[in-house]
VMD Tcl script that draws the C-alpha trace (Angstrom):
set ca {
  {-107.05 206.87 76.82}
  {-104.13 207.18 74.45}
  {-104.95 203.88 72.79}
  {-108.52 204.99 72.07}
  {-107.43 208.32 70.61}
  {-104.79 206.93 68.23}
  {-106.33 203.50 67.66}
  {-103.32 201.56 68.95}
  {-102.75 199.00 71.64}
  {-100.98 199.80 74.92}
  {-97.47 198.59 74.06}
  {-97.17 200.18 70.64}
  {-96.03 203.52 72.05}
  {-93.10 201.82 73.81}
  {-92.22 199.99 70.58}
  {-92.25 203.28 68.69}
  {-89.81 204.80 71.16}
  {-87.52 201.78 70.80}
  {-87.54 202.04 67.01}
  {-86.91 205.79 67.32}
  {-83.59 204.96 68.96}
  {-82.87 202.48 66.17}
  {-83.56 205.17 63.56}
  {-81.11 207.49 65.31}
  {-78.42 204.78 65.35}
  {-78.99 204.08 61.66}
  {-78.72 207.77 60.79}
  {-75.46 208.08 62.72}
  {-73.96 204.94 61.15}
  {-75.06 205.71 57.58}
  {-72.25 208.11 56.64}
  {-69.36 205.96 57.97}
  {-70.94 202.92 56.27}
  {-71.15 204.66 52.90}
  {-67.64 206.09 53.28}
  {-66.15 202.64 54.00}
  {-68.17 200.98 51.24}
  {-67.08 203.49 48.61}
  {-63.43 203.32 49.64}
  {-63.49 199.51 49.64}
  {-65.13 199.46 46.19}
  {-62.56 201.91 44.83}
  {-59.74 199.79 46.24}
  {-61.12 196.59 44.68}
  {-61.58 198.35 41.33}
  {-58.05 199.72 41.44}
  {-56.59 196.30 42.27}
  {-58.54 194.72 39.40}
  {-57.29 197.46 37.07}
  {-53.65 196.99 38.12}
  {-53.85 193.20 38.04}
  {-55.36 193.19 34.51}
  {-58.57 191.70 35.87}
  {-60.69 194.27 34.08}
  {-60.50 195.75 30.59}
  {-60.42 199.48 30.12}
  {-62.60 199.49 26.99}
  {-66.27 198.63 26.94}
  {-67.70 195.82 24.89}
  {-70.63 196.53 22.57}
  {-73.94 195.13 23.71}
  {-75.21 194.60 20.13}
  {-73.46 193.42 17.01}
}
mol new
graphics top color blue
foreach p $ca { graphics top sphere $p radius 0.5 }
foreach p [lrange $ca 0 end-1] q [lrange $ca 1 end] { graphics top cylinder $p $q radius 0.2 }
display resetview
């Protein structure tokens, strides 16, 4: 009856519930992921700056 009403096969409701749990896990892990990524990027940039791996001034794109 549910499959006729929503136009889906029998197992799709169970798959949706499984992916709903995955969405929740992704939402919970998003903030720690971004926090770690930004801190790691800042650390790499700082080490490149200290080690003279990156210039402070920008180069012009056009002559």
